[in-house]
N, C-alpha and C positions, 0 to 999 in steps of 0.2 A: 240075066245074073249080071248084077253090080259088083263090080270087084271092093272091098272095101278099103277106103285109102288108110294109108300107113300113119299112124300119130305117134310123132317123134317121142313125146312125153312119156306115152305109155310104155313104148319100146325101152328106154331109157330106164324106166323105172325097173321093166323086165330084166334088164339088165344090174341094174343095183342089185334087186333082189337075189338073183342067182348067183351073186357075187358077194355076198354081205356073208356067210360063212366062212367063204375064203377069204376076204377081207379083213375079220374079225382075227383069224389065224395069222396073216400075217401082220396085223398090227403086234398080236401077244410078242413075235418072234422077234420084233422090233423094240417092242420092253425090254423084252428078256437080255436082248444082247445090250443096250444101254444099259440095262441095272445091271449085267455083269461087268460090262467097261467101268460103271462108277465103282464097283465091289475090286476091282483089279488096280484102281486109280488109289483108291483110301488104303490097302492092302499095303503098297509101296510107299505111300506118304508115310505110313505105320510105321514099316521097316527103315525106311531114312531117320525118322525121328527119335526113335528109341533107338535103333544100333540094334547089329546082330552081326557080332565078329567071327570072322572066316579069314579063312588063310589063303580061298580059293573058290571061284565058282565056275563049277563045269560047262564051259564055252567049246562051243564046237570051233575048234582053231583055224581050221579052212574058211568061217565066214567072219573071223576078227577083221578090224581094218589094221592093217602095221603100224598108219602114219596115228595112229590112237593108242597102241601100247608102250609103258614108257615102266622102266626100270627105278627100284626105288633110291638107287645113287644119283639119276636125274633129278629125281622130285626133291630129295634135301637137298642137291645143288642150287637150285631153283629159290626153294625157301632159305636156304642161308644167305644165297644174294640177294634176296629180296625182303629181308625177313619176315618170311611170310609162317603159316604155322599147316605140318598136314595131319590132321584130327580126323576122329570118326564122325560120321556126319549126325549123330544124335547132340554134339556140343554145339553144330551148327543155329544162331540162334537164328535168323533171318528165313522167310518162304522159300520153299524151293519150285522154282516158277514152274507153269505146268507145262511149258514146252521138254523140260527136262524129264519130267516123270511120263511123257509120252514115247522120251527117246528111251526108255527105262523098257515100258513096257513092248515096244517096237523088238529090243533085245530079247527079251524074254522069249518073245513070240517065235522069232527067227530061231533062238538058239535050246526052246523049248526045254526052258528053266524058269528059276525063280529068283532074282539077283539079291544077294545080300552081301553085308561087310563093307558098305559104300562108306567111301573115305573121301575129304573136301581139303582144296591146298584154296586158303584163304588170308587174309590179314588177321590178327589176333582181336582185334574189334567187332570181328564178326564172329567170334565164336563166344558159349557161356561157359569160361574157363574156371575152374575150382582154383580156394584159394591155395594156394602155396605159390575192296572195291573192286576185287575180280576174283570171284569164289569159280573153282575146277571141280566137278564131279566125277569120282574115279569107283570102278568096283574089281578087286579082286581076282586076278587072272590064277596066280601060284608064285612061287621059287621068284618073290620080293618083286613081281611084275604086275602091272594095274592098268585097266583098259580106260581110258576116254571117254566118258558119257555125255558131258557136257559143260560148255564154259556159259558163263552170263554176266551180267550187272556191265561196269564201268572198267575200261582199260586201268590200269596203274600210272600212278603219277609217273613224267620221264626221269626224274631223275631220283628216283625212290630208292635205286641199286645204289645211288651214288650217297645218298644220306644213311642207308642200310650199310655201307662200307664200315665205318669206324666197329662197329658193332660185331662185326664177324667174330674176331677174336681181340685178346688182350693185346697182341702185337699191333692189329691197326689201331687199336684205340689210343693205345702209345707212341706210335707214329703219328697221327694228326695231335696230339696232346703238346709233341716236341716242336710240332710245324706251329703250331698256333701260337705257343707261346715265346717260338724265335722271330715273329712278326712283331708280335705286339710290342717284344722288346726293342726291336728296330724303330717302331712308330715311336717309343719315348723319347723325348726332344735332348738333345747331347746337354750337357750341364745340367741338367735339371735336377740333381745333386749332390753335383762336384763341380767348380769351376774347369778341370781337362775330363777328358772320354779318355780310358784305356781300354784295353782289351780284358785285362783283368777286370775292372769295373762292370765294362760291359756283360763278362761272366757270370758274376756274383749276381747282378740283375736278371740274365735270364732265369738262373740258378732259382731266385726268389719265383719270378712269375710262373715259372713250371712248377714248382710244387704247391701256388695260391690256383693255378689250372686241374694241377693234378685231385688236389684237395674237393674241389668243386665239381669234379668230376663222378671221384668216390664218394663223395657225399650224396648226390644226383642219382648213382647207382643202386648205396643201398637204402637212402628213403625211399626208394619208388621199387624197390626190387626188382631193379630191370637185370638182364643178363645175355650173355652172348648170345649170336642167330645160330650156334651150333650146337648151343644147350636147349635151344626152345622150341625148333622147326618142327618136332612131334611130340613137343609135351603137353598136358592138359590143366597145369597151372601157370597163372596168370604172371606169380612171382618165381618163375621156375630159375 
């Protein structure tokens, strides 16, 4: 009696046919998982864009990274120093990166919650502000503490803090106006308005220059609806 030779193609087909049902089940499970992933990401994106005000999220504090926790006073200080705004995510007009959404999803899985109440630190130009370069996405923890989820975009200009310094308060702006007026007065050639230069003439000229620059600053501020950093850091109005 001859032993029939093994046909590899037939054996392969048998394995395929036997696994057909289980294979279909696996494909269905994979499809459902991917579909659920899309639903979760879509929900997170809608929550960020539409906003959902809340004072806290029920994080598991033992699972939080201390380095990512910031108090509102610290956030306020950085916004004032660099003339940034800290607003609800619904006012953010740029796209939220996929990496940020993935981080939110991982946090939700770890803490078994759905995060809401997202807030963003960014320059005013990146927000859709109502009439009256480096975003950071936060979620509220409670008691004025916020958890940093993701940072993206380019770093701020190295001189941004220095450029924002005059707008921190009216005192800073007055100091800048005074110093600028003094320098300009020094640059005016001696004898331009009289043959001799005296201290009293210098003071009169300085006072005139100071008034001129102050008038320009006031006009610029009112015309463009500018305000000091301490007033706009958490305002949703572009002319706050």
